[in-house]
N, C-alpha and C positions, 0 to 999 in steps of 0.2 A: 072634843075640841070645839071651840066656838066657830061657827061658820063665818066666812069672810064676806064683807059687803063688796058690791061692784066698785065703789070708790076706793076701797082698800086695795083691791087688785090693781086698779089703775095707778095708784100711788106706788105700789111695789114695782110695777112694770116700768114706771118712769125712773125710779131709783136704780133699777137694774140697767136701764138704758144709759143713764149717766155714768155708772160705774164701768160699763162696757167700754168706755172711751179710755180707760186706764192704759197707758203705754207700757206699764210694767207687766210682766207675765210670770205666772207661777205654773209649774208643771204638776198636774194632778192626774194620776193614773196614766202617765205618759202623754198627756195632752196639755199644751200650753193654753192658759186662759187668763183673762185680765185679773190682776191680783185682788182688786177690791170686789169683783164679782165673787171670787172664791171665798173671800173673807165674809161677805155679807150672807152668802148661802150657808156658811158654817154657823154663823150667828143664828140664822133662822132655823137651822136644823137642831141646834142645841137648846134653844129656848123652850119648846114644848116638852122636852125631856124633863126639865126642872119645873116648868110652870105651864102645865097643859091648859089652864084656864086663863092664860095671859090675855089682856085686853088688846084691842086694835092699836091703842096708843103704844103699848109696850112692843108689839110686833113690828110696828113701823119704826120705832126707835132702834130696835135691834138691827133691822135691815139697813137703816141709814146711819149707823154708828160711825162708819168711816167714809161716807159718800164723798167722792172726788178728793180724797185725802192727798193725792199726788199733786194737787194744785197748790198746796202749802208745803213746799219742800223743807225738810228739817235743816238742810245745809244753808238756808237763808237766815238762820238764827245762830247766835253764838253757842260754842260748846259749853258744857257744864250745866249744872242744875237750873240756874236762872234762865239760860237760853232754852233749855228743854221745856221748862214750865211756860215760857212765853209762846213757844211753838204749839204746845198742847192747847193753850187758851185760844190761840188763833184758829186751830183746827176745830175746836168745839164751836166757835162762833160761825165758822164756814159751814160746818155740817148743819147747824141750826138754821142758818139763813136759807140754804138750799132746800132743806126739808120743809121749812115753812112755806116757801114759794110753791113747791110741788103740791103740798096738801091744800093750799088755798086754791090752786087751779082745779082741784077735784072736789071742791065744795065743802071742805071741812070748816067748821066754825072756829072763831078765834080761841075759845076756851079749849077746844080739842087740840088745836095746834100748840097752844101754850103748854099743855100737859106733855106732849111729845118732846117739845124743846126742853122742858124741865128734866125729862128722863135722859135725853141725849147729853145734856150738860151735867148729869148726875148730881143735880142739886139736892140738898138735904139728905145726902148719903147717910145711911144708918137710921134715918128717920122716915124717909119716904119709901114705901115698899117697892114701888116700881123702879125708882132710881137704884135701889139696892139690888133688885133683881137683875137689872142690866149689868151692873158691876160684877155680879156673880157670873153671868154668862160670858162677859168679856174675859174674865180670868180663866174660866174653864176652857174656853176656846183657845186661849193662849197656851195653857198647859198642854192641852191635847194635841194641838197642831203646830205650835211655834216654839215651844220651850226647847226641844232638842236642837233645833237649828240655832237658837240663841246660845246654847251651851257650846255647840260646835264652833261657833264664831268667836267665842271667848275662851280659847284653850288655855290662855294665860291665867284664868281665874281658877282658884282652888274651890273645893266643895264648900268651904266655910263662906267664901265671898259670894258664890252663887246662891247659897241658901239665904244669905242676908238680903240679897237683891229680891229673891222670891218671897221673902217674908214681907216685904213692902206691898207686894201684890196680895198676898193672903190676908194681910191685915185689913184690907178694904172689904173683904168678903165676910159673910155671916155663916152660921152653922150649915145652912142649906148649900151654900157654895163650897164650903170645905168638904162636906160629905160627897158632893158630886165630883170634886177633884180627886178625892181619895179612891173613888169607885172606878176611875178611868183605868183601862187596860194599858198601863204604861210600862216602859222598860224598867228594870230593877234600879238602874242608876238614877232615873228621873224620880221614881217613887222614894228613893233614899233622900234626895234633895228636898222633896216636899215634907217628908217626915222631920228632917232637920229644921226646916223653916217653921214648922208648926210648934216646935219645942220652945 
């Protein structure tokens, strides 16, 4: 694994400090913790499993993927696909702005910041290796930690509808992401959905 620089550690500490202000709480091993802290740690834990030689830029982008997301509430945007896309665009801009400012405070150059922002925004997906890597990690973390809760929340959806939704996520991944998702120790019902979505 590539050693971390002192400025990298300072950036991660500041990202974690920002996410620690999340008023939403998730229970992990019986302990309530800020939701975005939990998510960012899961992103950082998953990343080296797929990309052990990941650059500092990719490691920062993974940690900052959802920085302060609660500050852009979904319910401030209309229901439906158009409203969802507008919310996602606002979130990406918010994450990029916050991360840029943090990196600048800790001495990163403009070109280094630009690379992290490109990854966070997932620009040139399927063409830029680091943007694609982040998309793979996002999807694997979702499948491993959040898919079961999503399925439980939508009990009115049948397997075909759930598989169709999941297919949209899997379509953004590449072979590395698909292999990692299929290798997860998942419940049989979840594995079946993934198999259906990949067909």
